[in-house]
C-alpha positions in Angstrom: 69.9 73.0 122.4 72.9 75.4 122.5 73.9 74.3 119.0 70.4 75.2 117.7 70.5 78.6 119.3 73.9 79.3 117.9 72.8 78.2 114.4 69.7 80.5 114.7 71.9 83.4 115.7 74.2 82.8 112.7 71.3 82.6 110.3 69.7 85.8 111.6 73.0 87.7 111.2 73.4 86.3 107.7 70.0 87.4 106.7 70.5 90.9 108.2 73.7 91.2 106.3 72.0 90.5 103.0 69.2 92.9 103.7 71.3 95.9 104.8 74.3 95.6 102.5 77.4 93.7 103.0 80.0 95.0 105.5 83.1 93.0 105.4 86.6 93.2 107.0 89.8 92.2 105.3 93.0 92.0 107.3 96.5 91.8 105.8 98.9 89.2 107.1 100.8 90.5 110.0 103.7 92.6 108.8 107.2 92.6 110.3 109.3 95.7 110.0 112.6 95.9 108.2 114.5 96.5 111.5 116.2 99.5 113.1 118.4 100.3 116.1 116.1 98.3 118.5 115.2 95.4 116.2 111.9 94.7 114.5 108.2 95.1 115.3 105.0 93.8 114.0 101.9 95.5 112.7 98.9 95.1 110.4 96.6 96.9 108.1 92.8 96.4 108.1 90.1 97.4 105.7 86.4 97.4 106.3 84.2 97.9 103.3 80.5 98.3 102.8 78.8 97.5 99.5 75.3 98.8 100.0 72.3 98.5 97.8 71.5 102.1 98.7 73.1 104.9 96.7 75.7 107.0 98.6 76.3 104.4 101.2 79.4 102.5 99.9 82.2 103.1 102.3 85.8 102.1 103.0 87.2 102.4 106.6 90.9 101.4 106.9 93.3 101.3 109.9 96.9 100.6 110.5 98.3 99.3 113.8 101.7 98.5 115.2 103.2 97.0 118.3 105.6 99.9 118.7 105.3 103.7 118.4 106.4 105.3 115.2 104.8 107.1 112.2 101.7 105.2 111.3 99.9 106.0 108.0 96.7 104.9 106.4 94.8 105.8 103.2 91.2 104.7 102.6 89.8 104.9 99.1 86.4 104.1 97.6 86.2 104.0 93.8 83.0 104.9 91.9 81.8 106.1 88.5 79.9 109.3 87.9 79.0 111.2 84.7 82.7 112.1 84.1 83.9 108.5 84.4 85.8 106.6 87.1 86.6 108.6 90.2 88.2 108.0 93.6 87.3 109.5 97.0 90.1 109.1 99.6 90.9 109.9 103.2 94.4 110.0 104.7 95.6 109.9 108.2 99.2 110.1 109.6 99.9 109.8 113.3 103.4 110.4 114.5 104.7 108.7 117.7 101.7 106.5 117.7 100.6 102.9 117.2 97.3 103.5 115.4 95.8 105.5 112.5 92.3 105.2 110.9 90.6 106.9 107.9 87.2 106.5 106.2 85.9 107.5 102.7 82.3 107.3 101.5 81.0 107.7 97.9 79.2 110.9 97.1 75.4 111.1 97.6 73.4 109.3 94.9 76.3 107.2 93.6 77.5 103.6 93.9 81.0 102.3 94.4 82.7 99.5 92.5 85.9 98.9 94.6 87.4 99.7 98.0 91.2 99.9 98.5 93.6 100.9 101.2 97.3 101.4 101.9 99.1 101.1 105.2 102.6 101.9 106.4 104.7 102.2 109.5 108.2 103.7 110.1 110.5 104.5 112.9 114.3 104.8 113.4 114.1 102.2 116.2 112.2 99.5 114.3 112.5 100.3 110.5 109.4 100.2 108.3 106.8 98.1 106.6 103.9 98.7 104.1 101.0 96.8 102.8 97.9 97.4 100.6 94.4 95.9 100.2 91.7 96.0 97.6 88.3 94.5 97.0 86.1 94.8 93.8 82.4 94.5 94.3 
């Protein structure tokens, strides 16, 4: 009985995803910093993207996290085409002495995106640095 209920829930969620556009999360492999005065630390970059059937809804939300405080940066980009050709809308966030940063970019009203991308970085004198990037065509 529990298996049937779990299957029904999974199917309902799958159908809802198809009907309302696909929202998906991509995570980088965990990154290890290059090392500093206190050794190394780990962190990761994440990207959520929405590829909607409705114009003006395609979105990229990206975040960077680390196990130790430092300068944490993230750039979220959504790529689209308008009357002038291929364009990019981006949002940037830098947080000093932090373990987390998040940014989000959405296509302009009436347009559809064709790709989401993000870049992630961390740096500190104590633990060194790391960087990563993600992208997804849709």
